[in-house]
Backbone bond lengths (Angstrom), bond angles and torsions (degrees), N, CA, C in turn:
res aa  C-N    CA-C-N  psi(-1)  N-CA   C-N-CA  omega(-1)  CA-C   N-CA-C  phi
1 X - - - 1.403 - - 1.650 106.99 -
2 X 1.340 110.64 -36.58 1.549 112.06 176.65 1.468 111.44 -68.08
3 X 1.375 117.79 -36.78 1.420 121.87 175.79 1.563 111.25 -58.31
4 X 1.300 115.80 -46.88 1.447 116.40 178.29 1.455 117.45 -65.61
5 X 1.322 119.93 -31.49 1.410 125.08 170.85 1.520 113.70 -63.60
6 X 1.306 113.79 -43.38 1.413 116.59 177.97 1.550 115.60 -64.36
7 X 1.444 110.66 -37.97 1.408 114.84 174.66 1.507 118.93 -64.43
8 X 1.283 106.03 -35.31 1.626 119.19 175.43 1.488 107.88 -54.56
9 X 1.454 115.12 -57.81 1.442 120.18 -176.56 1.477 114.56 -58.10
10 X 1.508 113.81 -36.06 1.397 116.86 -178.06 1.601 110.49 -69.91
11 X 1.360 112.19 -29.48 1.539 116.59 -174.95 1.511 106.53 -70.42
12 X 1.305 116.53 -36.35 1.453 119.10 -179.19 1.475 119.62 -84.51
13 X 1.330 115.51 -1.39 1.300 124.45 172.76 1.508 116.39 82.87
14 X 1.338 117.40 29.05 1.516 121.32 -175.94 1.564 108.47 -78.10
15 X 1.281 110.89 135.89 1.424 118.74 177.94 1.458 110.99 -89.97
16 X 1.367 116.24 126.68 1.457 117.49 -176.80 1.553 108.93 -96.89
17 X 1.374 118.88 166.66 1.365 123.16 -171.48 1.528 114.76 -66.01
18 X 1.387 115.01 -38.67 1.401 121.41 174.56 1.511 114.21 -61.62
19 X 1.358 115.84 -41.32 1.494 120.21 -176.16 1.526 104.61 -74.67
20 X 1.394 117.36 -39.95 1.448 119.27 178.55 1.608 107.58 -51.56
21 X 1.342 113.82 -53.65 1.384 119.58 -171.37 1.466 112.15 -62.74
22 X 1.398 113.03 -54.07 1.535 119.25 -176.63 1.529 115.81 -68.48
23 X 1.387 118.46 -40.74 1.487 116.54 -170.44 1.522 111.58 -100.73
24 X 1.285 118.02 -15.03 1.412 114.82 179.29 1.523 117.27 -123.74
25 X 1.278 119.33 -42.30 1.415 123.57 179.10 1.608 108.54 -67.92
26 X 1.410 111.84 -63.69 1.455 112.75 179.39 1.524 117.51 -65.30
27 X 1.361 119.04 -23.93 1.458 116.69 178.49 1.458 114.93 -86.79
28 X 1.487 115.83 -29.21 1.517 118.00 -170.53 1.460 107.96 -105.80
29 X 1.329 120.05 -16.35 1.572 113.89 -173.47 1.603 107.19 -117.80
30 X 1.339 111.23 101.06 1.476 115.88 178.87 1.650 113.54 -61.24
31 X 1.240 123.21 129.95 1.380 131.69 -175.12 1.628 108.18 -48.77
32 X 1.275 111.33 -39.36 1.615 117.24 -178.45 1.433 112.32 -57.84
33 X 1.418 118.16 -24.74 1.468 122.80 -176.61 1.480 113.27 -91.05
34 X 1.344 116.49 -11.61 1.495 118.67 -172.58 1.498 111.94 -65.96
35 X 1.312 124.05 -29.78 1.460 120.37 176.87 1.520 113.55 -62.73
36 X 1.324 118.24 -20.70 1.472 123.87 -179.43 1.530 108.30 -69.72
37 X 1.276 116.35 -32.52 1.466 114.26 -178.49 1.581 116.59 -112.18
38 X 1.392 115.11 -12.64 1.394 120.70 177.44 1.496 106.48 -79.18
39 X 1.304 121.09 -25.14 1.475 123.16 179.86 1.505 114.28 -102.12
40 X 1.215 122.73 111.42 1.422 127.65 -171.38 1.557 107.14 -57.53
41 X 1.267 113.79 -42.64 1.447 116.69 -172.10 1.594 108.11 -73.12
42 X 1.287 120.56 -31.81 1.414 123.38 177.25 1.517 110.24 -72.09
43 X 1.334 112.92 -34.18 1.530 118.16 176.64 1.522 111.13 -65.70
44 X 1.411 115.62 -41.70 1.407 122.12 -176.56 1.599 108.41 -65.62
45 X 1.224 118.35 -46.16 1.498 122.25 179.42 1.507 110.43 -65.61
46 X 1.249 117.48 -36.58 1.498 117.24 176.28 1.546 112.15 -70.86
47 X 1.319 115.99 -33.37 1.498 116.16 176.76 1.555 110.00 -69.58
48 X 1.198 112.72 -40.09 1.574 116.14 -176.68 1.504 106.16 -64.62
49 X 1.392 117.05 -40.16 1.508 115.82 177.38 1.544 115.47 -62.97
50 X 1.427 118.05 -19.99 1.355 125.36 175.06 1.501 115.92 -106.27
51 X 1.312 110.86 19.62 1.446 117.51 172.75 1.581 110.94 63.75
52 X 1.271 124.93 28.74 1.368 128.20 -176.63 1.472 103.94 -107.42
53 X 1.480 117.06 116.92 1.552 121.72 -174.57 1.407 110.21 -66.33
54 X 1.385 115.58 142.24 1.501 128.20 173.03 1.530 106.50 -130.81
55 X 1.399 112.50 164.69 1.499 110.51 172.83 1.541 115.62 -62.87
56 X 1.237 117.34 148.12 1.456 119.72 -172.92 1.529 111.31 -65.59
57 X 1.321 117.44 135.73 1.427 123.98 173.93 1.415 115.06 -88.72
58 X 1.529 117.12 125.89 1.398 118.18 -175.70 1.528 107.00 -94.43
59 X 1.291 119.06 -47.15 1.379 125.15 -164.64 1.625 110.91 -157.74
60 X 1.281 112.14 154.21 1.450 121.10 179.59 1.575 110.59 -133.56
61 X 1.284 122.52 122.00 1.453 123.18 177.10 1.650 106.36 -108.20
62 X 1.245 111.39 120.41 1.485 115.61 178.76 1.533 113.94 -102.35
63 X 1.277 117.49 -27.28 1.554 121.84 -175.47 1.490 109.95 -131.81
64 X 1.274 117.58 154.68 1.410 128.33 -177.77 1.533 104.75 -54.68
65 X 1.288 117.91 -44.83 1.431 121.00 -176.27 1.592 116.88 -63.89
66 X 1.337 116.37 -18.22 1.392 124.50 177.42 1.561 112.16 -67.23
67 X 1.294 115.78 -22.91 1.429 120.05 -174.25 1.461 113.25 -61.83
68 X 1.311 118.46 -26.91 1.549 123.43 176.58 1.466 114.90 -60.17
69 X 1.291 114.78 -20.80 1.499 119.15 179.81 1.594 112.44 -103.83
70 X 1.343 113.45 6.32 1.540 113.21 -176.29 1.460 120.20 -63.48
71 X 1.412 115.10 -38.58 1.358 121.91 176.26 1.424 113.34 -62.50
72 X 1.289 126.59 -43.01 1.430 133.34 170.97 1.484 112.26 -55.50
73 X 1.432 114.07 -48.00 1.366 118.88 -179.27 1.508 120.49 -64.29
74 X 1.354 111.66 -34.37 1.512 119.40 174.49 1.506 112.21 -79.03
75 X 1.144 114.41 -25.48 1.607 116.59 179.68 1.580 103.94 59.80
76 X 1.290 111.95 -131.61 1.419 130.32 -176.96 1.517 113.63 -86.61
77 X 1.240 121.62 -1.13 1.461 125.67 -170.31 1.551 107.46 -58.28
78 X 1.235 108.94 133.84 1.507 120.78 -172.20 1.611 109.24 -106.28
79 X 1.367 110.32 -32.59 1.437 116.54 -177.65 1.500 111.40 -124.77
80 X 1.287 123.79 132.66 1.481 131.09 -178.87 1.442 110.33 -169.36
81 X 1.361 110.17 165.69 1.464 118.11 173.55 1.487 110.40 -122.91
82 X 1.329 113.67 140.66 1.473 118.27 -178.56 1.565 102.01 -118.35
83 X 1.442 114.33 132.26 1.344 119.55 -174.10 1.541 112.09 -151.94
84 X 1.297 117.06 144.59 1.569 116.95 177.07 1.473 105.38 -74.12
85 X 1.427 111.16 145.79 1.450 114.36 179.76 1.532 114.41 -66.55
86 X 1.341 113.07 -34.31 1.450 119.64 -173.28 1.557 113.00 -109.51
87 X 1.302 114.91 22.51 1.514 121.96 -172.58 1.607 105.84 -80.77
88 X 1.253 112.30 165.24 1.598 119.47 -175.33 1.489 106.51 -140.07
89 X 1.386 116.41 149.78 1.388 118.56 169.97 1.505 116.19 68.10
90 X 1.297 122.79 16.40 1.321 126.89 -174.99 1.551 120.25 77.92
91 X 1.337 114.09 4.19 1.473 118.38 177.12 1.474 115.05 -66.24
92 X 1.359 117.18 133.92 1.468 122.19 177.47 1.422 114.75 86.62
93 X 1.369 118.13 -6.90 1.559 114.74 -172.18 1.561 101.48 -87.34
94 X 1.391 109.72 138.91 1.468 121.90 176.71 1.494 106.64 -123.59
95 X 1.321 121.20 131.01 1.515 127.02 179.45 1.497 103.51 -108.24
96 X 1.442 112.61 121.45 1.357 115.60 179.96 1.596 107.97 -110.63
97 X 1.277 120.30 131.32 1.437 126.70 -168.86 1.529 111.37 -116.21
98 X 1.446 119.74 -15.99 1.463 119.28 179.68 1.444 106.32 -162.62
99 X 1.362 115.95 173.12 1.484 125.55 173.37 1.477 113.94 -116.79
100 X 1.335 114.82 152.73 1.454 119.44 174.08 1.678 104.37 -129.38
101 X 1.230 117.06 178.07 1.511 121.72 175.43 1.459 109.75 -61.97
102 X 1.276 119.72 -40.08 1.454 121.31 -177.00 1.615 117.13 -86.23
103 X 1.456 112.28 -17.89 1.472 114.81 -177.01 1.480 109.41 173.12
104 X 1.423 118.03 -116.66 1.369 120.01 -170.68 1.598 109.65 -143.56
105 X 1.351 115.28 179.51 1.438 119.95 -178.82 1.616 104.05 -129.48
106 X 1.287 114.65 127.45 1.390 119.37 177.60 1.486 117.41 -79.56
107 X 1.270 126.85 168.99 1.398 129.67 -174.92 1.536 113.63 -61.73
108 X 1.351 115.90 -22.56 1.484 118.11 -178.24 1.599 108.42 -95.87
109 X 1.306 114.44 3.40 1.572 115.43 177.97 1.509 113.16 99.19
110 X 1.350 117.98 -14.85 1.411 121.06 176.42 1.505 111.99 -67.21
111 X 1.340 115.74 144.65 1.452 118.98 178.25 1.517 109.19 -96.01
112 X 1.324 117.14 150.70 1.407 118.21 179.38 1.590 105.92 -141.21
113 X 1.337 113.01 129.77 1.420 114.74 -175.50 1.506 112.44 -86.00
114 X 1.346 112.59 163.51 1.539 117.01 176.90 1.578 109.65 -52.19
115 X 1.250 120.67 -41.07 1.549 124.40 -179.43 1.548 106.49 -60.58
116 X 1.288 117.59 -46.57 1.515 123.97 -179.24 1.535 112.08 -61.62
117 X 1.377 112.45 -45.60 1.352 123.89 -177.73 1.496 112.11 -62.25
118 X 1.289 114.19 -43.59 1.445 121.77 179.93 1.511 115.34 -69.38
119 X 1.325 110.99 -35.76 1.417 123.72 170.38 1.510 115.29 -58.21
120 X 1.304 111.95 -47.67 1.569 118.13 173.58 1.534 112.09 -62.99
121 X 1.375 117.85 -37.11 1.432 122.63 178.93 1.544 108.25 -63.57
122 X 1.320 120.59 -45.21 1.364 125.80 177.31 1.640 110.62 -58.28
123 X 1.226 115.80 -39.71 1.448 118.51 174.82 1.474 110.25 -64.70
124 X 1.384 121.73 -37.88 1.531 119.60 174.89 1.343 111.27 -62.45
125 X 1.380 115.81 -45.80 1.585 118.07 -173.27 1.567 106.52 -65.42
126 X 1.376 116.25 -34.86 1.479 113.78 -176.83 1.531 116.07 -69.04
127 X 1.434 116.58 -13.88 1.409 127.28 -179.11 1.488 115.92 90.16
128 X 1.387 122.82 23.79 1.355 120.79 -177.73 1.614 112.79 -74.15
129 X 1.361 114.39 -12.99 1.383 121.32 178.38 1.560 114.14 -106.55
130 X 1.347 119.95 -7.23 1.352 124.17 -165.29 1.575 106.30 -82.96
131 X 1.325 116.10 158.56 1.423 123.81 -179.18 1.647 114.63 -55.14
132 X 1.393 110.71 -41.87 1.395 113.72 -178.61 1.421 116.94 -106.76
133 X 1.408 120.84 3.45 1.425 131.28 -175.03 1.488 111.99 74.27
134 X 1.390 117.40 15.95 1.457 119.51 178.32 1.453 112.90 -84.71
135 X 1.280 117.31 168.79 1.579 121.91 -175.44 1.612 105.88 -61.47
136 X 1.261 113.55 145.54 1.483 117.42 -173.08 1.522 112.83 -132.04
137 X 1.348 121.53 -178.22 1.359 129.24 171.68 1.460 113.30 -117.95
138 X 1.292 118.47 151.42 1.540 119.83 -175.93 1.608 98.43 -109.34
139 X 1.326 113.75 137.55 1.455 120.91 179.95 1.511 106.02 -117.90
140 X 1.258 111.63 141.76 1.562 123.70 176.98 1.473 106.95 -117.18
141 X 1.336 114.38 114.81 1.485 123.50 -175.21 1.616 109.93 -121.46
142 X 1.252 111.56 155.50 1.527 115.35 172.52 1.507 109.17 -61.75
143 X 1.368 113.60 144.87 1.358 122.85 179.44 1.509 106.85 -80.31
144 X 1.395 115.38 122.23 1.554 117.42 177.68 1.462 111.03 -69.72
145 X 1.376 113.12 129.99 1.520 116.70 164.01 1.495 113.45 -87.82
146 X 1.347 114.30 104.40 1.466 115.05 -170.47 1.540 111.67 -66.62
147 X 1.446 110.74 150.21 1.458 118.68 176.07 1.479 109.45 -66.21
148 X 1.331 123.14 139.92 1.424 126.00 -176.02 1.458 118.41 -61.84
149 X 1.382 118.22 -4.86 1.439 113.78 -178.36 1.422 119.43 -57.30
150 X 1.359 114.68 -30.90 1.473 121.77 -177.74 1.544 112.86 -100.00
151 X 1.376 119.16 4.04 1.398 121.42 -170.60 1.621 113.72 -61.15
152 X 1.279 116.71 -25.88 1.436 119.52 -176.35 1.524 114.38 -85.01
153 X 1.482 111.00 -9.82 1.459 116.21 -175.81 1.511 104.50 -130.15
154 X 1.300 121.89 38.74 1.434 123.46 178.26 1.569 110.77 -137.66
155 X 1.264 119.61 130.57 1.446 121.85 175.07 1.532 110.63 -101.56
156 X 1.314 114.79 101.66 1.421 121.92 -176.73 1.573 110.38 55.24
157 X 1.370 121.75 -161.39 1.424 120.32 176.67 1.471 119.20 51.83
158 X 1.237 113.27 -170.23 1.523 125.66 -174.08 1.465 115.21 -124.53
159 X 1.397 118.95 108.21 1.506 116.12 177.04 1.492 109.99 -67.41
160 X 1.429 112.37 155.23 1.388 111.79 173.57 1.613 110.04 -138.71
161 X 1.343 117.63 176.78 1.386 125.38 -179.15 1.477 111.59 -110.08
162 X 1.269 121.91 132.34 1.519 121.21 173.74 1.602 105.97 -119.07
163 X 1.336 113.58 129.87 1.456 120.91 172.82 1.471 109.47 -120.68
164 X 1.328 119.73 125.95 1.442 126.08 172.75 1.404 107.16 -83.94
165 X 1.423 122.45 134.12 1.271 130.40 -177.68 1.563 115.71 -128.85
166 X 1.261 118.55 127.74 1.546 116.80 -175.82 1.543 102.99 -129.28
167 X 1.431 108.63 129.93 1.486 117.09 -177.79 1.474 118.75 45.68
168 X 1.461 107.24 34.28 1.483 114.91 173.31 1.528 111.81 91.30
169 X 1.416 115.99 -4.92 1.546 122.56 -178.38 1.414 109.38 -99.01
170 X 1.355 128.00 121.54 1.461 125.60 167.46 1.542 107.65 -64.04
171 X 1.345 115.82 127.74 1.454 123.19 178.46 1.458 119.22 -112.57
172 X 1.334 113.19 -20.29 1.573 114.05 177.14 1.552 106.22 -169.26
173 X 1.297 113.47 145.96 1.502 120.83 178.54 1.548 113.57 -134.49
174 X 1.297 115.00 159.30 1.443 121.07 175.23 1.461 108.52 -155.21
175 X 1.399 116.01 155.31 1.452 117.50 168.70 1.477 103.47 -103.74
176 X 1.359 111.16 150.03 1.565 120.68 -179.97 1.494 107.14 -116.04
177 X 1.307 115.57 112.47 1.351 125.13 -178.69 1.514 117.31 -92.53
178 X 1.358 127.81 128.04 1.376 126.68 173.72 1.496 114.66 -65.70
179 X 1.327 113.56 151.52 1.500 120.28 177.40 1.476 106.48 -130.80
180 X 1.230 113.31 173.97 1.594 119.03 172.64 1.503 107.30 -70.29
181 X 1.331 120.98 -34.86 1.426 123.79 177.02 1.567 112.10 -68.13
182 X 1.251 117.55 -31.98 1.538 119.33 175.71 1.535 111.66 -86.25
183 X 1.266 120.75 7.11 1.459 128.97 -178.94 1.500 112.19 46.62
184 X 1.449 109.33 46.82 1.447 118.11 174.81 1.509 114.15 82.29
185 X 1.381 123.23 0.12 1.265 125.00 -170.64 1.511 107.26 -99.28
186 X 1.439 118.77 147.20 1.492 122.19 179.69 1.441 112.91 -89.92
187 X 1.375 121.73 52.03 1.341 121.14 -174.14 1.652 104.37 -119.82
188 X 1.251 124.62 123.06 1.505 129.78 -175.57 1.428 109.44 -61.27
189 X 1.349 121.40 -48.86 1.479 120.34 175.93 1.488 117.00 -61.74
190 X 1.368 118.11 -12.18 1.463 116.26 177.48 1.522 107.10 -98.88
191 X 1.364 120.89 -0.89 1.446 118.44 178.44 1.506 116.73 117.82
192 X 1.432 117.11 4.18 1.425 122.53 178.72 1.467 109.83 -78.11
193 X 1.331 117.64 156.88 1.510 122.27 176.82 1.555 115.34 -88.32
194 X 1.294 118.71 139.78 1.431 116.98 178.06 1.578 105.91 -113.85
195 X 1.338 115.20 122.96 1.418 117.90 178.66 1.482 116.28 -114.97
196 X 1.234 117.50 126.91 1.451 124.20 -176.04 1.622 106.39 -65.05
197 X 1.352 106.05 149.92 1.523 117.53 -178.11 1.501 108.93 -130.08
198 X 1.281 115.71 123.39 1.476 121.67 175.09 1.498 108.25 -59.39
199 X 1.331 114.00 137.30 1.506 120.84 -169.91 1.550 107.15 -75.26
200 X 1.301 115.73 -29.90 1.525 116.76 -171.43 1.623 107.01 -84.21
201 X 1.248 117.13 -56.39 1.486 119.70 -173.48 1.454 116.84 -90.71
202 X 1.329 118.18 -19.41 1.413 121.56 177.16 1.576 107.01 80.73
203 X 1.348 119.17 28.87 1.477 123.55 -179.32 1.521 113.35 -101.32
204 X 1.200 124.27 128.91 1.440 127.91 179.26 1.489 108.91 -70.82
205 X 1.461 114.01 149.41 1.444 118.60 -178.20 1.451 107.94 -140.22
206 X 1.300 119.30 -89.88 1.500 122.93 -178.01 1.487 112.34 -79.90
207 X 1.383 118.30 170.72 1.448 120.54 -171.73 1.501 111.91 -152.55
208 X 1.288 123.94 149.55 1.443 122.97 -179.48 1.626 107.16 -129.55
209 X 1.246 112.47 132.23 1.530 115.77 175.25 1.540 106.99 -134.78
210 X 1.371 119.58 121.01 1.359 122.07 -178.52 1.605 111.66 54.91
211 X 1.327 116.57 40.87 1.384 122.54 176.58 1.546 111.21 74.13
212 X 1.283 120.27 5.12 1.466 119.99 -178.96 1.646 110.28 -113.56
213 X 1.165 117.14 143.04 1.486 122.30 171.31 1.502 110.76 -67.89
214 X 1.406 114.19 128.46 1.460 126.18 -179.69 1.375 112.31 -129.31
215 X 1.330 118.51 157.06 1.465 118.74 173.78 1.571 115.30 -122.55
216 X 1.373 112.94 -4.36 1.482 116.88 180.00 1.642 107.60 -136.53
217 X 1.320 111.86 158.58 1.456 117.01 -178.02 1.663 103.92 -77.06
218 X 1.354 118.03 137.97 1.472 114.90 -177.72 1.464 116.61 -73.11
219 X 1.205 118.11 -12.22 1.466 123.42 -176.85 1.616 113.83 -104.73
220 X 1.209 110.31 -40.72 1.533 115.25 -179.52 1.468 114.17 -95.91
221 X 1.396 116.10 -22.48 1.421 120.39 177.12 1.501 113.80 78.81
222 X 1.281 118.00 -0.08 1.389 122.11 174.18 1.385 122.87 -78.07
223 X 1.363 126.14 146.58 1.513 121.52 -177.83 1.546 108.26 -68.44
224 X 1.224 120.48 147.11 1.480 128.37 -174.70 1.522 108.05 -101.53
225 X 1.344 119.68 -10.24 1.476 121.98 179.45 1.459 116.22 -91.85
226 X 1.266 125.61 166.17 1.456 124.96 175.78 1.452 118.30 81.94
227 X 1.431 118.34 10.22 1.466 122.99 -166.73 1.573 104.58 -100.87
228 X 1.231 122.37 121.15 1.463 126.10 175.55 1.421 113.77 -78.26
229 X 1.278 121.74 111.24 1.464 123.60 179.13 1.545 111.39 -73.99
230 X 1.345 117.27 123.19 1.351 124.02 177.57 1.543 111.50 -66.55
231 X 1.286 116.73 153.59 1.510 120.78 175.59 1.491 112.97 64.51
232 X 1.228 118.94 18.55 1.492 122.95 -172.57 1.499 115.89 -52.37
233 X 1.337 115.41 -44.79 1.428 122.62 175.21 1.469 114.20 -63.63
234 X 1.378 116.14 -43.02 1.416 119.53 175.97 1.490 116.54 -62.83
235 X 1.390 114.28 -34.75 1.520 114.52 174.92 1.316 117.56 -74.21
236 X 1.417 122.45 -29.04 1.438 129.56 169.23 1.666 109.10 -55.68
237 X 1.373 109.66 -49.25 1.467 113.39 179.02 1.485 112.13 -65.62
238 X 1.292 121.00 -40.41 1.470 121.59 178.78 1.578 109.47 -64.46
239 X 1.314 118.52 -38.87 1.488 123.52 179.13 1.509 109.00 -59.04
240 X 1.348 115.51 -47.72 1.440 119.61 -179.57 1.542 116.36 -66.21
241 X 1.284 107.80 -40.44 1.478 112.75 176.06 1.554 114.95 -62.97
242 X 1.415 116.84 -30.97 1.445 119.57 -179.24 1.540 108.65 -66.36
243 X 1.269 121.89 -32.39 1.343 120.87 174.46 1.495 113.06 -69.57
244 X 1.389 115.25 -34.85 1.535 113.34 179.39 1.544 109.36 -71.57
245 X 1.281 119.82 -29.80 1.440 119.27 -173.65 1.593 110.25 -81.48
246 X 1.297 114.79 -23.81 1.617 114.42 -176.95 1.449 111.39 -94.41
247 X 1.294 121.70 -28.63 1.366 124.09 -165.07 1.590 123.35 78.55
248 X 1.409 107.30 13.26 1.367 114.31 -175.04 1.693 105.63 -98.86
249 X 1.251 116.78 140.41 1.491 117.30 -173.75 1.512 112.32 -92.65
250 X 1.352 117.25 -20.27 1.445 120.69 -178.31 1.479 108.34 -128.74
251 X 1.331 119.11 115.98 1.509 120.25 -172.48 1.513 114.60 -152.45
252 X 1.246 117.79 148.34 1.379 127.53 175.28 1.561 106.23 -104.15
253 X 1.407 116.94 125.39 1.380 121.35 -173.24 1.467 105.07 -117.20
254 X 1.419 115.03 126.61 1.470 118.78 -170.93 1.536 102.34 -117.73
255 X 1.324 112.45 129.63 1.468 122.27 178.59 1.498 112.53 -129.82
256 X 1.342 115.16 158.33 1.402 120.37 171.48 1.585 106.68 -124.77
257 X 1.355 115.71 156.64 1.346 121.14 171.05 1.465 120.79 -113.42
258 X 1.298 113.11 107.12 1.519 121.06 -173.27 1.575 108.57 -84.11
259 X 1.325 112.24 138.99 1.553 113.63 -174.80 1.430 113.17 -65.76
260 X 1.406 122.12 -17.56 1.448 126.81 -177.76 1.530 108.24 -104.69
261 X 1.388 122.50 -45.69 1.291 125.48 -164.37 1.601 110.07 -97.72
262 X 1.302 115.20 -11.91 1.502 116.34 -175.40 1.543 106.42 83.70
263 X 1.453 109.64 -154.31 1.471 118.97 -175.81 1.570 109.59 -71.12
264 X 1.354 111.29 141.41 1.493 118.63 176.41 1.400 108.97 -136.62
265 X 1.353 116.01 144.83 1.422 120.60 -172.61 1.618 104.82 -86.25
266 X 1.386 114.54 118.79 1.406 117.65 -179.68 1.493 118.03 -81.76
267 X 1.396 116.29 -56.55 1.318 125.33 175.50 1.552 111.82 -165.04
268 X 1.306 115.47 169.81 1.505 124.59 -175.86 1.550 105.22 -113.95
269 X 1.275 115.37 152.68 1.608 120.10 175.72 1.443 106.08 -137.70
270 X 1.307 114.85 119.81 1.422 120.95 175.16 1.555 112.62 -80.97
271 X 1.237 120.62 -5.09 1.422 127.17 -176.63 1.568 110.20 -135.51
272 X 1.271 115.78 54.67 1.606 121.07 -173.95 1.511 107.02 -63.08
273 X 1.346 114.72 138.63 1.401 123.17 177.24 1.602 115.84 -63.21
274 X 1.283 113.40 172.53 1.451 117.57 -175.57 1.499 117.80 -107.41
275 X 1.393 120.06 -4.00 1.359 124.87 176.63 1.542 114.82 -59.44
276 X 1.274 113.73 -13.63 1.529 120.71 -176.92 1.564 105.80 -65.09
277 X 1.414 117.76 -28.03 1.398 121.78 176.22 1.537 115.10 -58.75
278 X 1.499 109.65 -42.56 1.445 114.74 -174.46 1.547 107.98 -70.32
279 X 1.366 114.57 -39.73 1.499 124.43 -176.58 1.678 101.53 -58.50
280 X 1.259 116.82 -43.83 1.468 118.80 -172.20 1.546 110.44 -91.98
281 X 1.381 119.62 -7.61 1.470 120.76 -179.52 1.601 107.18 53.75
282 X 1.315 114.40 40.39 1.429 120.21 177.29 1.427 108.76 -148.21
283 X 1.378 118.68 156.78 1.453 121.62 -178.48 1.477 110.05 -99.22
284 X 1.396 113.01 134.81 1.486 118.50 176.05 1.462 112.60 -69.03
285 X 1.233 125.43 -35.65 1.487 129.96 -173.94 1.573 104.47 -54.32
286 X 1.322 116.72 -49.81 1.529 120.67 -172.90 1.497 108.29 -63.95
287 X 1.343 119.42 -38.24 1.384 117.75 -177.23 1.585 107.80 -76.30
288 X 1.304 121.84 -40.22 1.286 118.08 175.24 1.542 120.67 -56.83
289 X 1.411 111.28 -38.78 1.439 117.59 173.72 1.536 115.14 -61.77
290 X 1.356 113.51 -37.71 1.454 121.43 175.94 1.471 111.92 -60.44
291 X 1.397 119.05 -42.14 1.470 122.26 177.30 1.544 105.11 -63.76
292 X 1.346 127.11 -45.59 1.428 124.06 171.87 1.439 119.72 -49.32
293 X 1.363 113.36 -34.74 1.490 121.38 -170.35 1.623 105.70 -95.63
294 X 1.313 116.27 4.48 1.538 115.65 -172.02 1.513 103.81 -75.77
295 X 1.343 115.92 156.67 1.546 119.57 173.15 1.488 111.01 -65.32
296 X 1.213 117.70 146.43 1.439 126.66 -175.07 1.509 113.17 -52.82
297 X 1.466 116.30 -34.82 1.406 122.13 -172.38 1.460 114.28 -67.20
298 X 1.334 118.00 -18.73 1.543 120.64 -177.55 1.527 109.93 -71.84
299 X 1.423 116.49 -14.31 1.476 119.28 -178.35 1.539 112.69 -95.81
300 X 1.319 112.70 6.15 1.411 118.02 178.98 1.490 119.11 -55.56
301 X 1.299 113.32 -45.26 1.582 122.94 -177.25 1.479 105.10 -140.11
302 X 1.423 109.06 164.06 1.444 118.36 171.25 1.571 110.82 -59.77
303 X 1.292 115.85 -46.56 1.413 121.63 174.76 1.572 114.99 -46.64
304 X 1.253 113.60 -47.88 1.578 120.04 -172.31 1.457 108.96 -73.44
305 X 1.353 115.13 -33.66 1.438 119.44 179.57 1.604 111.55 -68.91
306 X 1.371 112.98 -41.65 1.556 115.56 178.60 1.548 109.48 -71.37
307 X 1.204 119.30 -35.44 1.563 123.12 179.25 1.433 108.18 -62.25
308 X 1.384 118.56 -49.07 1.329 120.72 -174.55 1.548 110.29 -67.77
309 X 1.341 117.53 -37.93 1.466 122.33 176.30 1.475 111.96 -57.50
310 X 1.386 117.12 -46.38 1.450 122.86 179.73 1.498 116.37 -63.85
311 X 1.329 110.12 -38.09 1.438 114.55 174.48 1.465 119.45 -69.12
312 X 1.389 109.08 -33.59 1.499 114.56 -175.44 1.568 114.83 -90.75
313 X 1.363 114.66 -29.19 1.423 117.60 179.78 1.508 118.34 -106.48
314 X 1.259 117.95 19.60 1.432 123.20 165.93 1.561 113.51 -38.78
315 X 1.335 121.67 137.03 1.360 123.75 -178.06 1.452 117.00 -46.44
316 X 1.367 114.01 -44.98 1.402 123.74 -178.43 1.551 112.12 -64.79
317 X 1.252 115.43 -23.54 1.410 117.59 174.77 1.512 123.06 -100.27
318 X 1.337 108.85 4.11 1.501 114.24 -173.99 1.497 114.05 -66.38
């Protein structure tokens, strides 16, 4: 039975973790370029140099002594995001949506005092959320006001879009929708929903929640399919450009859609997860192999890469 299951996965072109690591991450992503994507501040500065928009940066705390100037740095800001520069999987991120006399209000309605906020920042600086457990920096960014397209299928928080790119070609995309279980964060391992997106039209269709196929949001009860993602062409271009600017050949590009500024680059991931395959009901391995077999002239420009991807990876052809 196990052999038959493995054969079935191979037949539909599912990419396994071992193959992803050995054949794509290790082969296509030079270790020297990892700091560009593992450090969110480095990613932001690189994106700005390439004129790719990101959420506005308010303040950076590098040392514990810097916290004495935090109140002055934040001024009267009522909304912002605190995140570790080298965090992963949403760990250590706090979304602030309002102020109180004693401190702030988080996106889930809970109050957090100045004392508790500075304690959390101390944890970030100490590296308890960083990838290697090393000392880190705390970033303060503008809180994104999400586009209303996903408002009926989001529980608090900010939904985002992930596009996996290989050799500069967008190969698969999904929307990640926060739930109550994910505490308003768009991370699948925390309980968010991953919704597959048609590469041509940018319309959502299938969805995965806790590794199960679903059709409706567990908290709002609304269907997650049939939503047209705004700025889809722009986000395909931003994803393809992210590969060009980092020198990494296999990359997960995470973006958010602000209601005023449009698509913004949130972060890059040199080790993108594999549940996107369940959300799209399609295997990544098959798509990656098609990219390797593609004619050389499709890699000539960013536009030819995107056009080839949309023609090749239309949902009906997946």
